[in-house]
N, C-alpha and C positions, 0 to 999 in steps of 0.2 A: 599633751590636746586633747582632748574627749568628746568622743565622737559621739552621737546616733545610729544608729544601724541605718540608715538611712544606703541606696542603692551609687547615687551620687557622688557623696562624699568615699565610700568607699572603691568606689571607681578612681576618684582624685588618688587616696592614699595608693592606692596598686600602680597607677604611675607615676606616683611622687618614687614608688620601690624600683620597678624597671630602669627609671630612669635615675636611680642610685643616691637619689634628694634622700632617702629614709634606706636605716640599713635595721635589718631583725639582730640584736641580739642573743644568741640563747649560750647560757654558762655550759648546760651538761644536757644529754639525753640519755634518760632511762629506759634498758626498755624491757617492757613486757608490766602486769601488776602485780606482777613479786618486788619491781624495783620502785614501787610506790612508799616503801616505808623508808626506804632509801633515799629517795628525790625529797621525801618531807622531812625529812634530817637535816639535809642538806638549805632546804627555804630556811629550818629552823634556827639552822647555824648563823646565821645572818650575814655570810661570809660572799652568798650567790651575786655575782656580778652579770643580770641579763633575765634572759627566762629559764625556767626548768622545767624541761619534757619528758612525759611519762610518755611512753609510744605504745596506745595499746596495739599488739598483735592480735589480727580477725580471726576470730576462732576461739580464742583465749578464754579459757572459761574462770573463773575465782574458785577459788575453793571453798569449799562451803565452810562456815567460823562454828565452831562447839559452844556455845553457849551454857552457862554453869546456871541453875534452877531450880526453884522449889520444885525436889519430888525426882530432880535427875528428868527433866522433861526437854 
């Protein structure tokens, strides 16, 4: 089913979920941004059944990555 983000359509889908007509299928939940790489590996493996979720923890900050560049900047 393809949906535009119209309020009435979203309300209808929410009603279907409440009635048990539509079920959310989650394959796995990965906690925090640090687990994003593992979630991506699972996705690329092609064996996920359902959605792969990365739950972002409020206040969690990414560690800056060092980039090699000309002149060591």
